[in-house]
N, C-alpha and C positions, 0 to 999 in steps of 0.2 A: 396447072399451077405448080410451081416449084417452091418447096419450103426448105429454108436453111436455118439451122439452129446452132448458135455458137456460144461458148463461154467467153466472157470478156472481163476487162478491168474497169468497166463503166460503173463506178460506185455512187455517183451523184447525178442529179438532174442537170447540173451545170455541164458535166462532161458529156452527157447525152446530147445536150443542145449543140455542143461543138461538132458532133458528127451529123446532126440533122440535115444541114445543107447537102452534104455529100450523098446521103441516102435518099433524101427527098428528090434530088435532081437526076438520079440514075434512071434511065428510061425503062429498065427491066423491073425495077422494084415497085410493086403495087402498094404494099403496106409493110411497116416494120414497127417493132416496139422492143423496149428493154425493161426487164424486171430487175430493178436495182435492189429489191428486197430479197431476191433469191440468192442463195450462197454462191452460185456460179455467175450471177449478173448476166442472165441469159438474154441474148439478142435473137429475136425471131424475125425472119424476113420472108415475106410472100412475094415471089417474083412471077410476073405474067409469062415471061419467056425463059428459056433455060439460062440459068446463071450459076456458075460454079462456086463452090465454097472458096476455092483458091482465089478467085477474082474478088470476092467479098473480103477475104482476109487481106489481100493486097490493098484494097481501098481503105480498110480500117487502119492498116499499118501506116499508110501515107498520112492519115489523120492523127497519128500518134496513139492509137488504141491497140492494146494487146488483146488478141483473140485467138481461140483455138477451137477445134472440133470437140464437141462433147463426146465422151466415150459412151458406147451403148449400154 
């Protein structure tokens, strides 16, 4: 399993619903969720096969979402 954790600008459930089709239909993504209560609006993705952060960042950018890697 591959885990990707990103900081986003997804502040509301309405914005999260806008990206749901993109993430739900991706063949490598098993599960995902967004913590809109967290200061960083964290998106967590569990992928069954290797999936790069860059690929996910590109998908989110196409959907109009700003995201970045969380610093360690």
